[in-house]
N, C-alpha and C positions, 0 to 999 in steps of 0.2 A: 477660188476656193471658198466654201461656204464658211460663214462665221458661226461659231458655236459659243453659246454663253457659258461662262465659267463662274465660279464663286468669287466673292470680293469684288465683283464688278468688272472683271477682266475677261478678255476674249482670246479664243485661239482660233487658228485656221488661217490667219493672215497677220502680216506685220502691223506694228502700231502706225507707221506711216501710210499704209494702204487703207486703214480702216479710218474713214472720214469722220465717223460719229465720235471717235476718241482721238483724233489726230492732233488737235490744238493742245489738249491737256497732256497728251503724251509727250509731245515735242517739247512744251514747257518743262515737263520733268526731266527729260533728257537734257536740256540746257542747264538745269540747276543741280542735278544729280552728279555725284562724283563717281568716276569709273576707273578700273584698273587699266594700266596701259596694255595689259595682255588682251583686252577685249578688243583692241584694235586690229589684232591679228585674225586672219580668217582660217576657219576650220572647215575641212571637207569631211563631212560626216560619213561619206561613203568609204573612207579610209579608216574609220574608227570601228572597232569591234564592240557595238553597243551591249552585247550580252556580257561583256567583261567590265563595262562602265556602270550598268544598272545597280549591281550591288554596292558599288562606291556611292552612288547618288542616294540610295536609301539609307545607307549608314551615315552619310553627311547630314541628311535632313534629320535623323534622329539625334545626332550630335548636337545640332543647333537648336532644335526645339525641345529636346528632351522626351519626345514621343514620336512613334511612327505616324506618318501622314501619307496613307495611299493616294489621296486625292491629289495632293501636291506632288507626289512622286509621278503619277501618271501625267499631270499636267507638264512637268519638265520634260518628260520623254516625248511627249506630243510636240512640244515646241522644237525640241532638237531634231525629230525626225520628219517634220513637215517640210523642211527645205534642205537641200544639199549643203547650203552654207548658212547656218542659222545666224540670225542677228543677235550677238551677244548683248549689246546695249539694250535693246528691246526686252531681251529676256529679263534683264535686271529690273527694268521698270516694272515689268508684269509681276515679278517675284516680289518686289517691295511690299506688296499688299499682304503676302504670306509670311515673308520673313523679316519685314520692317528693315531695321538698320543692319541686319545680319545679311541681306541680299547681296551687298558688295562682296563681303567675305567669301560667300558661297560661290558666286560667279567667278571671282578670281581663282579659287580652287578648282572648280569645274573646268574653266578654260584652259588651265595649266594642264590638267590631265588629258583633255581632249587634244591639245597641241602635242603632247608627248605621245598620244596613242597614234595619231596620223603619221608620225615619223617611225614608229616602231613596227617591227615584223609582225604581221597578222592583226595590226591595229590594236594590240594590248599593250598598255604602258608597262615599261620595264620596272617602274617603281611598284606598281601593283603586283608584279611577279615576284619581285624580291619580298615584298610584304607578305604574300601568300606562302612563300617558302619559309620565311620566319616563323610564321604561324604554324605551319606543319612541323617544323623542327621543335617549337616549343611543346606542341602537343605530344610529339614522340617522346621528348625528355620527360614530360609529366607521366605519360603511360608507363615508361621504364621505372621511374621513381616509385610509382604505385605498385608495380610488380615486385619491386625490391622490398618494399614495406611489407607486402603479403608474405613474401618468402621468409623475412626476418621474424614475423608474428608466428608462422607455422613452425619455424626452427625452434623458437623459444617454447612454443607449446609442446613439442616433443621432448625437450630436455628434461631429465629428472630433477626433482627439487632436492634440497639438502636433507630433508627428512621425508623419505618417500613412504615411510610406514603410516598406514591409516591411523588417524586419531580417533580415539573413542569419545563419543559424546555421551553426555549424561542420559540421553534417552536411549541409547543403542543397547541392546542385549549383549551381555558379557559372553565371550567365548569360553569353551571348555578348559583350556589352559589357564585363562583368567580365573575361572572358578576355582580350580585347583590350587592356584597360588593364593588366592584369597582365603581358601579354607585352611591351608598351611599357616598363614600369618595368623589367623585367628586361633589356631590351636596351640601355637608355639608358646605364647605368654602363660597360658593356663598350665602346660606341662612344666615350664620352668618354675612357676609358682609353686606347683606340687612338691618338686624336688627341694626347693628352698624351704618349705614348711617342714618336711621330713627331716632335713639337715638341722633345722633349729631344734625339733623335738629331741632328736638324738643327742644333741649337745646338752640340752637342758637336763637330761636324765642320766647321762654317763659321767662318772667323775673325771676330773682333769688330772691325768697321769703326770703331767709335768709339775703341777702344783703339789701333788702328793709325794713325789720324790724329793721336792725341795723342803717340805715342812719338817721341823726338827723333830727328832725321836724323843719319846717321853720315857 
C-alpha cells in the first residue's frame, strides 16, 4: 500500500510496524503508552456496519474536542477500512497527535462499539439501536407536548372573557345610544333645578295656612 502523508506528521495506508521511517519512534510510543485491555481483542471490520458506526465516531470526536473535525473523522475511517483487522494499538498511537491524552478514552469506546457490532445482527450495535429508539421516543413526546400546548392556546383564545363588551376608549367616537344617554344626563339636573326654583318661589309668595290657623284671634 502506498503511504500518504497526513497532518500532525502521521501516515496512513500502512501500519506503524511496516513503516520503517517511523517504526522506531512508534514502537517506543507503543511500549510507553498505556492501552485498554479491549484493544487486545480482534475486530473483523467486514462484520461491522460502518454506515451505522460513522455517526457515532463523528459525535464522539465532537464530544471530546468540542468542535467538528472532518479531517480527523476521515482519518479514523481510513484506518479502520484499510485492513480487515485494524491494529487498535497503532490507531491509538496515531490518534494521540490529534486527541492527545483523550486518545485512549476514544479508542476504548470505539473498540467496545466495534466488538459489539461484529456480534450483532447486521453489524449494528444493539446499544446504538436502543439509543436511537430512545431519541425517537423523546422526539415524539416533545412533538406531542408541543401539539397540546398549541391546542390549549387555541382553546383559551376562543373562550369569552368575563367582560366581553367592547370598552370605549377616550379617542373612540360615541355611539348613538351613548349620545342619547349623555344628553338625558345633561338635561335632567337643569329640569330638576327649574322645578326646585319654582317651588321655592311659590312658597315665598303664598301664606302659610298652617301658621295662620294657629295664630290667636284678635
